[in-house]
C-alpha positions as CSV (number, residue, x, y, z in Angstrom):
1,M,48.7,-30.2,-38.6
2,K,46.8,-27.4,-37.1
3,A,47.0,-26.4,-33.3
4,P,43.8,-27.2,-31.4
5,H,41.5,-24.3,-31.0
6,T,41.5,-22.7,-27.6
7,L,38.5,-21.4,-25.8
8,D,38.8,-18.3,-23.7
9,P,37.7,-19.2,-20.2
10,S,35.9,-15.9,-19.6
11,R,33.6,-16.7,-22.5
12,L,32.8,-20.0,-20.8
13,D,32.0,-18.2,-17.6
14,R,29.7,-15.7,-19.4
15,L,28.0,-18.7,-21.0
16,R,27.5,-20.3,-17.8
17,G,26.0,-17.1,-16.4
18,Q,23.7,-16.9,-19.4
19,S,22.7,-20.5,-18.8
20,E,21.9,-19.8,-15.1
21,D,19.9,-16.6,-16.1
22,A,17.9,-18.7,-18.6
23,I,17.1,-21.3,-16.0
24,S,15.9,-18.6,-13.6
25,A,13.8,-17.0,-16.3
26,A,12.2,-20.3,-17.1
27,A,11.4,-20.9,-13.4
28,R,9.9,-17.4,-13.1
29,A,7.7,-17.9,-16.2
30,Q,6.6,-21.2,-14.9
31,D,5.8,-19.8,-11.5
32,A,3.7,-17.0,-13.1
33,H,1.8,-19.7,-15.1
34,L,1.2,-21.7,-11.9
35,H,0.0,-18.6,-10.1
36,V,-2.7,-17.9,-12.7
37,H,-3.7,-21.5,-12.8
38,Q,-4.3,-21.4,-9.0
39,K,-6.3,-18.2,-9.5
40,I,-8.6,-20.0,-11.9
41,G,-9.0,-22.9,-9.4
42,A,-9.9,-20.4,-6.7
43,A,-12.4,-18.6,-8.9
44,R,-14.1,-22.0,-9.8
45,A,-14.2,-22.8,-6.1
46,D,-15.9,-19.4,-5.5
47,I,-18.6,-20.3,-8.0
48,R,-19.3,-23.6,-6.3
49,L,-19.3,-22.0,-2.8
50,W,-21.8,-19.3,-4.0
51,E,-24.1,-21.9,-5.5
52,E,-23.9,-24.1,-2.3
53,R,-24.6,-21.2,-0.1
54,S,-27.4,-20.0,-2.2
55,S,-29.1,-23.5,-2.4
56,A,-28.7,-24.0,1.3
57,N,-30.2,-20.5,1.9
58,L,-27.1,-19.4,3.7
59,V,-27.0,-16.1,1.7
60,D,-29.9,-13.9,0.8
61,M,-29.5,-13.9,-2.9
62,S,-32.0,-14.5,-5.7
63,R,-31.5,-16.7,-8.7
64,R,-30.9,-13.7,-10.8
65,Q,-28.3,-12.3,-8.5
66,L,-26.6,-15.7,-8.3
67,S,-26.6,-15.8,-12.2
68,E,-25.0,-12.4,-12.4
69,K,-22.4,-13.2,-9.8
70,T,-21.4,-16.5,-11.5
71,A,-21.4,-14.8,-14.9
72,E,-19.0,-12.1,-13.5
73,I,-16.7,-14.8,-12.1
74,N,-16.9,-16.8,-15.3
75,E,-15.9,-13.7,-17.2
76,Q,-12.9,-13.4,-14.9
77,I,-12.1,-17.0,-15.4
78,A,-12.1,-16.5,-19.2
79,K,-9.7,-13.7,-19.0
80,L,-7.5,-15.7,-16.6
81,V,-7.5,-18.7,-19.0
82,A,-6.4,-16.4,-21.9
83,E,-3.6,-15.1,-19.7
84,K,-2.7,-18.7,-18.6
85,N,-2.3,-19.8,-22.3
86,R,-0.1,-16.7,-22.9
87,L,2.0,-17.4,-19.9
88,Y,2.3,-21.1,-20.9
89,A,3.7,-20.1,-24.3
90,V,6.1,-17.7,-22.7
91,A,7.2,-20.4,-20.3
92,E,7.6,-22.9,-23.1
93,V,9.9,-20.6,-25.0
94,A,11.9,-19.8,-21.8
95,R,12.4,-23.6,-21.2
96,E,13.5,-24.2,-24.8
97,K,16.0,-21.3,-24.5
98,S,17.2,-22.5,-21.2
99,S,17.7,-26.0,-22.6
100,A,19.5,-24.8,-25.6
101,I,21.9,-22.6,-23.7
102,R,22.6,-25.4,-21.1
103,E,23.4,-27.7,-23.9
104,L,25.7,-25.2,-25.6
105,Y,27.4,-24.5,-22.3
106,R,27.9,-28.3,-21.7
107,R,29.4,-28.8,-25.1
108,C,31.6,-25.9,-24.9
109,A,32.9,-26.9,-21.5
110,E,33.6,-30.5,-22.6
111,F,35.4,-29.0,-25.7
112,A,37.5,-26.9,-23.4
113,G,38.3,-29.9,-21.2
114,V,36.3,-28.5,-18.2
115,D,33.7,-30.4,-16.1
116,P,30.5,-28.7,-17.2
117,Y,28.9,-29.7,-13.7
118,A,31.6,-28.2,-11.5
119,R,31.0,-25.0,-9.7
C-alpha cells in the first residue's frame, strides 16, 4: 500500500493568493466594462439633451449644426461600443480564470484536509 500524497502547505498558500489575485482581476475588468457602459449611456443622454434643447429653442443651433453634433457623439458611441465589447471579452476570460483557480484551490484544500473557506 502506498503512503498518501502530501501537499506542501506553502503551495496551497500560493494557490490561495493566485485565486485572490484572479478574483481581483476579474472585478477590475468588470469595473472597466461598467465604466465604458456608463459613458455610452451618458453620451446617448447628451444626444437627447441636445435634441430637446434645440427643439425647444433653448440653444442657438441650426439643424445642420445639430446633425453634426449628434454625428460626432454617435461616432464616439461607436468607438465606446467597440471598447465595451473588447472589455466584456477580457472580463469574461478573467471570470473564467478566476473560477478555475478558485475550484482548483478548493479541491486542493479539501485533498490536503484543510477548510478551503477558512482564512
